[in-house]
C-alpha positions in Angstrom: 0.0 0.0 0.0 1.3 3.4 -0.9 0.2 6.5 1.0 -1.9 9.0 -1.0 -1.5 12.8 -0.3 -4.6 12.8 1.9 -3.2 10.0 4.1 0.1 11.9 4.5 -1.8 15.0 5.5 -3.7 13.1 8.2 -0.4 11.7 9.6 1.3 15.1 9.4 -1.6 16.8 11.1 -1.6 14.2 13.9 2.1 15.1 14.5 1.6 18.8 14.8 -2.0 19.7 15.7 -1.1 20.6 19.2 1.5 23.2 18.2 -1.2 25.7 17.2 -4.1 27.1 19.3 -7.6 25.9 18.8 -9.8 22.9 19.2 -8.5 19.8 17.4 -11.9 19.0 15.9 -12.2 22.5 14.5 -8.8 22.4 13.0 -9.5 19.0 11.4 -12.4 20.5 9.6 -10.6 23.7 8.6 -7.2 22.3 7.6 -8.1 18.9 6.2 -11.7 19.5 5.1 -13.1 16.3 6.6 -15.2 15.5 9.7 -13.4 14.5 12.9 -15.1 11.1 12.7 -13.7 10.5 9.2 -10.3 11.7 10.5 -10.2 9.3 13.4 -11.5 6.4 11.3 -8.8 7.0 8.7 -6.1 7.4 11.3 -7.1 4.1 12.9 -6.8 2.4 9.5 -3.5 4.0 8.8 -1.7 3.0 12.0 -2.0 -0.7 10.9 -0.2 -0.1 7.6 3.4 -0.6 6.8 3.3 2.5 4.5 2.4 4.7 7.5 5.0 3.0 9.7 7.6 3.7 7.0 6.4 7.3 6.7 6.6 8.2 10.4 7.8 5.3 12.6 7.7 7.3 15.8 4.2 8.5 15.4 2.8 5.1 14.3 4.5 3.3 17.2 3.2 5.9 19.7 -0.3 5.5 18.3 -0.2 1.7 18.3 1.1 1.8 21.9 -1.7 4.2 22.9 -4.3 2.0 21.2 -2.9 -1.1 23.0 -3.1 0.7 26.4 -6.7 1.9 25.6 -7.8 -1.6 24.8 -6.4 -2.9 28.0 -8.6 -0.7 30.2 -11.3 -3.4 30.6 -12.2 -4.7 34.0 -9.9 -7.5 35.3 -12.8 -10.0 35.7 -14.4 -9.7 32.3 -11.9 -7.9 30.1 -14.7 -5.6 28.9 -14.7 -1.9 29.5 -16.9 -0.4 32.2 -18.4 -3.7 33.4 
């Protein structure tokens, strides 16, 4: 899989969104021209690709690690969140 310009823009935005003032959701709409739900869906898809890993290994490893930690937040007895 090769990254298209829109995919690179999503990854670049995720690296730098915090460096400028404003709400992330507003900036997604303004700078990328997509909804925040579309942004997060595409970002979730991208972090599982080798192309994204090659493009920005530090970002992708950080996002994968964060996802892994988020998935591990289930209750000890059931493994499901908020049980």
